[in-house]
PyMOL commands that place a pseudoatom at each C-alpha (Angstrom):
pseudoatom trace, name=CA, resn=MET, resi=1, chain=A, elem=C, hetatm=0, pos=[-66.037, -14.880, 5.471]
pseudoatom trace, name=CA, resn=GLU, resi=2, chain=A, elem=C, hetatm=0, pos=[-65.842, -13.431, 9.051]
pseudoatom trace, name=CA, resn=ASN, resi=3, chain=A, elem=C, hetatm=0, pos=[-66.555, -9.930, 7.898]
pseudoatom trace, name=CA, resn=ARG, resi=4, chain=A, elem=C, hetatm=0, pos=[-69.608, -10.934, 5.897]
pseudoatom trace, name=CA, resn=LYS, resi=5, chain=A, elem=C, hetatm=0, pos=[-71.012, -12.628, 9.280]
pseudoatom trace, name=CA, resn=THR, resi=6, chain=A, elem=C, hetatm=0, pos=[-70.405, -9.570, 11.131]
pseudoatom trace, name=CA, resn=ALA, resi=7, chain=A, elem=C, hetatm=0, pos=[-72.036, -7.121, 8.570]
pseudoatom trace, name=CA, resn=THR, resi=8, chain=A, elem=C, hetatm=0, pos=[-75.041, -9.723, 8.492]
pseudoatom trace, name=CA, resn=MET, resi=9, chain=A, elem=C, hetatm=0, pos=[-75.511, -9.402, 12.123]
pseudoatom trace, name=CA, resn=GLU, resi=10, chain=A, elem=C, hetatm=0, pos=[-75.090, -5.779, 12.237]
pseudoatom trace, name=CA, resn=ASP, resi=11, chain=A, elem=C, hetatm=0, pos=[-77.531, -5.435, 9.394]
pseudoatom trace, name=CA, resn=ILE, resi=12, chain=A, elem=C, hetatm=0, pos=[-80.218, -7.559, 11.296]
pseudoatom trace, name=CA, resn=ILE, resi=13, chain=A, elem=C, hetatm=0, pos=[-79.555, -5.705, 14.500]
pseudoatom trace, name=CA, resn=SER, resi=14, chain=A, elem=C, hetatm=0, pos=[-80.159, -2.518, 12.692]
pseudoatom trace, name=CA, resn=ILE, resi=15, chain=A, elem=C, hetatm=0, pos=[-83.231, -3.438, 11.057]
pseudoatom trace, name=CA, resn=VAL, resi=16, chain=A, elem=C, hetatm=0, pos=[-84.546, -4.485, 14.556]
pseudoatom trace, name=CA, resn=LEU, resi=17, chain=A, elem=C, hetatm=0, pos=[-83.782, -1.206, 15.975]
pseudoatom trace, name=CA, resn=ARG, resi=18, chain=A, elem=C, hetatm=0, pos=[-84.916, 0.878, 13.209]
pseudoatom trace, name=CA, resn=ALA, resi=19, chain=A, elem=C, hetatm=0, pos=[-88.260, -0.965, 12.899]
pseudoatom trace, name=CA, resn=GLY, resi=20, chain=A, elem=C, hetatm=0, pos=[-88.857, -0.820, 16.823]
pseudoatom trace, name=CA, resn=VAL, resi=21, chain=A, elem=C, hetatm=0, pos=[-88.176, 2.973, 16.585]
pseudoatom trace, name=CA, resn=LEU, resi=22, chain=A, elem=C, hetatm=0, pos=[-90.450, 3.378, 13.495]
pseudoatom trace, name=CA, resn=LEU, resi=23, chain=A, elem=C, hetatm=0, pos=[-93.302, 1.407, 14.886]
pseudoatom trace, name=CA, resn=SER, resi=24, chain=A, elem=C, hetatm=0, pos=[-93.067, 3.289, 18.211]
pseudoatom trace, name=CA, resn=ILE, resi=25, chain=A, elem=C, hetatm=0, pos=[-93.393, 6.459, 16.275]
pseudoatom trace, name=CA, resn=ILE, resi=26, chain=A, elem=C, hetatm=0, pos=[-96.245, 5.300, 14.262]
pseudoatom trace, name=CA, resn=VAL, resi=27, chain=A, elem=C, hetatm=0, pos=[-98.125, 4.058, 17.367]
pseudoatom trace, name=CA, resn=ILE, resi=28, chain=A, elem=C, hetatm=0, pos=[-97.488, 7.328, 19.207]
pseudoatom trace, name=CA, resn=CYS, resi=29, chain=A, elem=C, hetatm=0, pos=[-98.548, 9.552, 16.441]
pseudoatom trace, name=CA, resn=ALA, resi=30, chain=A, elem=C, hetatm=0, pos=[-102.005, 7.419, 16.093]
pseudoatom trace, name=CA, resn=GLY, resi=31, chain=A, elem=C, hetatm=0, pos=[-102.453, 7.968, 19.920]
pseudoatom trace, name=CA, resn=LEU, resi=32, chain=A, elem=C, hetatm=0, pos=[-101.804, 11.575, 19.586]
pseudoatom trace, name=CA, resn=PHE, resi=33, chain=A, elem=C, hetatm=0, pos=[-104.355, 11.928, 16.690]
pseudoatom trace, name=CA, resn=LEU, resi=34, chain=A, elem=C, hetatm=0, pos=[-106.951, 10.069, 18.728]
pseudoatom trace, name=CA, resn=HIS, resi=35, chain=A, elem=C, hetatm=0, pos=[-106.287, 11.967, 21.969]
pseudoatom trace, name=CA, resn=ILE, resi=36, chain=A, elem=C, hetatm=0, pos=[-105.780, 15.555, 20.555]
pseudoatom trace, name=CA, resn=VAL, resi=37, chain=A, elem=C, hetatm=0, pos=[-107.984, 15.600, 17.224]
pseudoatom trace, name=CA, resn=LEU, resi=38, chain=A, elem=C, hetatm=0, pos=[-110.697, 13.229, 17.882]
pseudoatom trace, name=CA, resn=LYS, resi=39, chain=A, elem=C, hetatm=0, pos=[-110.655, 13.835, 21.908]
pseudoatom trace, name=CA, resn=LEU, resi=40, chain=A, elem=C, hetatm=0, pos=[-110.753, 9.925, 22.509]
pseudoatom trace, name=CA, resn=ALA, resi=41, chain=A, elem=C, hetatm=0, pos=[-109.431, 8.710, 26.280]
pseudoatom trace, name=CA, resn=VAL, resi=42, chain=A, elem=C, hetatm=0, pos=[-108.151, 5.572, 24.455]
pseudoatom trace, name=CA, resn=GLY, resi=43, chain=A, elem=C, hetatm=0, pos=[-105.475, 8.023, 22.691]
pseudoatom trace, name=CA, resn=SER, resi=44, chain=A, elem=C, hetatm=0, pos=[-103.481, 8.272, 25.873]
pseudoatom trace, name=CA, resn=LEU, resi=45, chain=A, elem=C, hetatm=0, pos=[-103.455, 4.328, 26.264]
pseudoatom trace, name=CA, resn=ILE, resi=46, chain=A, elem=C, hetatm=0, pos=[-101.969, 4.154, 22.680]
pseudoatom trace, name=CA, resn=ILE, resi=47, chain=A, elem=C, hetatm=0, pos=[-99.466, 6.813, 23.312]
pseudoatom trace, name=CA, resn=LYS, resi=48, chain=A, elem=C, hetatm=0, pos=[-98.317, 4.495, 26.503]
pseudoatom trace, name=CA, resn=ILE, resi=49, chain=A, elem=C, hetatm=0, pos=[-98.073, 1.378, 24.201]
pseudoatom trace, name=CA, resn=GLY, resi=50, chain=A, elem=C, hetatm=0, pos=[-95.825, 3.239, 21.814]
pseudoatom trace, name=CA, resn=LEU, resi=51, chain=A, elem=C, hetatm=0, pos=[-93.557, 4.406, 24.630]
pseudoatom trace, name=CA, resn=TYR, resi=52, chain=A, elem=C, hetatm=0, pos=[-93.335, 0.787, 25.908]
pseudoatom trace, name=CA, resn=ILE, resi=53, chain=A, elem=C, hetatm=0, pos=[-92.426, -0.361, 22.342]
pseudoatom trace, name=CA, resn=LEU, resi=54, chain=A, elem=C, hetatm=0, pos=[-89.849, 2.375, 22.245]
pseudoatom trace, name=CA, resn=PHE, resi=55, chain=A, elem=C, hetatm=0, pos=[-88.446, 1.069, 25.845]
pseudoatom trace, name=CA, resn=LEU, resi=56, chain=A, elem=C, hetatm=0, pos=[-88.575, -2.531, 24.528]
pseudoatom trace, name=CA, resn=THR, resi=57, chain=A, elem=C, hetatm=0, pos=[-86.666, -1.929, 21.320]
pseudoatom trace, name=CA, resn=PRO, resi=58, chain=A, elem=C, hetatm=0, pos=[-83.143, -2.169, 22.921]
pseudoatom trace, name=CA, resn=PHE, resi=59, chain=A, elem=C, hetatm=0, pos=[-84.240, -5.502, 24.648]
pseudoatom trace, name=CA, resn=ALA, resi=60, chain=A, elem=C, hetatm=0, pos=[-85.340, -6.932, 21.584]
pseudoatom trace, name=CA, resn=ARG, resi=61, chain=A, elem=C, hetatm=0, pos=[-81.967, -6.188, 20.210]
pseudoatom trace, name=CA, resn=LEU, resi=62, chain=A, elem=C, hetatm=0, pos=[-80.410, -8.212, 23.205]
pseudoatom trace, name=CA, resn=VAL, resi=63, chain=A, elem=C, hetatm=0, pos=[-82.807, -11.074, 22.347]
pseudoatom trace, name=CA, resn=VAL, resi=64, chain=A, elem=C, hetatm=0, pos=[-81.754, -11.032, 18.479]
pseudoatom trace, name=CA, resn=SER, resi=65, chain=A, elem=C, hetatm=0, pos=[-78.074, -10.837, 19.475]
pseudoatom trace, name=CA, resn=LEU, resi=66, chain=A, elem=C, hetatm=0, pos=[-78.516, -13.742, 21.924]
pseudoatom trace, name=CA, resn=PHE, resi=67, chain=A, elem=C, hetatm=0, pos=[-79.714, -15.831, 18.898]
pseudoatom trace, name=CA, resn=MET, resi=68, chain=A, elem=C, hetatm=0, pos=[-77.346, -14.560, 16.310]
pseudoatom trace, name=CA, resn=PHE, resi=69, chain=A, elem=C, hetatm=0, pos=[-74.448, -15.669, 18.842]
pseudoatom trace, name=CA, resn=LEU, resi=70, chain=A, elem=C, hetatm=0, pos=[-75.912, -18.906, 19.321]
pseudoatom trace, name=CA, resn=ILE, resi=71, chain=A, elem=C, hetatm=0, pos=[-76.250, -19.549, 15.654]
pseudoatom trace, name=CA, resn=GLU, resi=72, chain=A, elem=C, hetatm=0, pos=[-72.677, -18.589, 15.269]
pseudoatom trace, name=CA, resn=LYS, resi=73, chain=A, elem=C, hetatm=0, pos=[-71.461, -20.839, 18.175]
pseudoatom trace, name=CA, resn=ASP, resi=74, chain=A, elem=C, hetatm=0, pos=[-70.036, -17.841, 19.937]
pseudoatom trace, name=CA, resn=LEU, resi=75, chain=A, elem=C, hetatm=0, pos=[-70.582, -19.164, 23.383]
pseudoatom trace, name=CA, resn=ILE, resi=76, chain=A, elem=C, hetatm=0, pos=[-68.947, -16.654, 25.327]
pseudoatom trace, name=CA, resn=TYR, resi=77, chain=A, elem=C, hetatm=0, pos=[-70.966, -13.764, 24.028]
pseudoatom trace, name=CA, resn=PHE, resi=78, chain=A, elem=C, hetatm=0, pos=[-74.069, -15.879, 24.104]
pseudoatom trace, name=CA, resn=ALA, resi=79, chain=A, elem=C, hetatm=0, pos=[-73.572, -16.377, 27.976]
pseudoatom trace, name=CA, resn=ILE, resi=80, chain=A, elem=C, hetatm=0, pos=[-72.758, -12.528, 28.540]
pseudoatom trace, name=CA, resn=THR, resi=81, chain=A, elem=C, hetatm=0, pos=[-76.011, -11.586, 26.668]
pseudoatom trace, name=CA, resn=LEU, resi=82, chain=A, elem=C, hetatm=0, pos=[-77.870, -14.291, 28.405]
pseudoatom trace, name=CA, resn=ALA, resi=83, chain=A, elem=C, hetatm=0, pos=[-76.687, -13.074, 31.580]
pseudoatom trace, name=CA, resn=ILE, resi=84, chain=A, elem=C, hetatm=0, pos=[-77.691, -9.330, 30.876]
pseudoatom trace, name=CA, resn=ILE, resi=85, chain=A, elem=C, hetatm=0, pos=[-81.279, -10.462, 29.626]
pseudoatom trace, name=CA, resn=VAL, resi=86, chain=A, elem=C, hetatm=0, pos=[-81.707, -12.296, 32.931]
pseudoatom trace, name=CA, resn=ILE, resi=87, chain=A, elem=C, hetatm=0, pos=[-80.481, -9.519, 35.097]
pseudoatom trace, name=CA, resn=ILE, resi=88, chain=A, elem=C, hetatm=0, pos=[-82.969, -7.039, 33.267]
pseudoatom trace, name=CA, resn=VAL, resi=89, chain=A, elem=C, hetatm=0, pos=[-85.834, -9.488, 33.787]
pseudoatom trace, name=CA, resn=VAL, resi=90, chain=A, elem=C, hetatm=0, pos=[-85.088, -10.478, 37.158]
pseudoatom trace, name=CA, resn=SER, resi=91, chain=A, elem=C, hetatm=0, pos=[-84.700, -6.718, 38.205]
pseudoatom trace, name=CA, resn=ASN, resi=92, chain=A, elem=C, hetatm=0, pos=[-87.928, -5.798, 36.677]
pseudoatom trace, name=CA, resn=LEU, resi=93, chain=A, elem=C, hetatm=0, pos=[-89.740, -8.632, 38.316]
pseudoatom trace, name=CA, resn=LEU, resi=94, chain=A, elem=C, hetatm=0, pos=[-88.161, -7.621, 41.718]
pseudoatom trace, name=CA, resn=VAL, resi=95, chain=A, elem=C, hetatm=0, pos=[-89.409, -4.023, 41.110]
pseudoatom trace, name=CA, resn=SER, resi=96, chain=A, elem=C, hetatm=0, pos=[-92.630, -4.941, 40.134]
pseudoatom trace, name=CA, resn=ALA, resi=97, chain=A, elem=C, hetatm=0, pos=[-93.097, -7.194, 43.286]
pseudoatom trace, name=CA, resn=LYS, resi=98, chain=A, elem=C, hetatm=0, pos=[-91.929, -4.098, 45.263]
pseudoatom trace, name=CA, resn=ILE, resi=99, chain=A, elem=C, hetatm=0, pos=[-89.288, -6.435, 46.984]
for i in range(1, 99): cmd.bond("trace and resi %d" % i, "trace and resi %d" % (i + 1))
show_as sticks, trace
zoom trace
């Protein structure tokens, strides 16, 4: 039973990571097409959005893991994952505030 839960959790995380990378590739390619082929300035903005999606994909994995640990009632890993998410969010807020 435990192996089935672990396999399911790994499958869900794998899907999230693959979907994030695939979505990022599609958005970046669309931006490249608009920027290079159609010579539209909005293409560079779309490329940046694709890069942000790629950067946020590991963060999405953390959020999914957080909920998976909560569902499984694994409070130690839930607390560790929550602490990591809080550290990432606070550090990004501090950097954006330039403190």
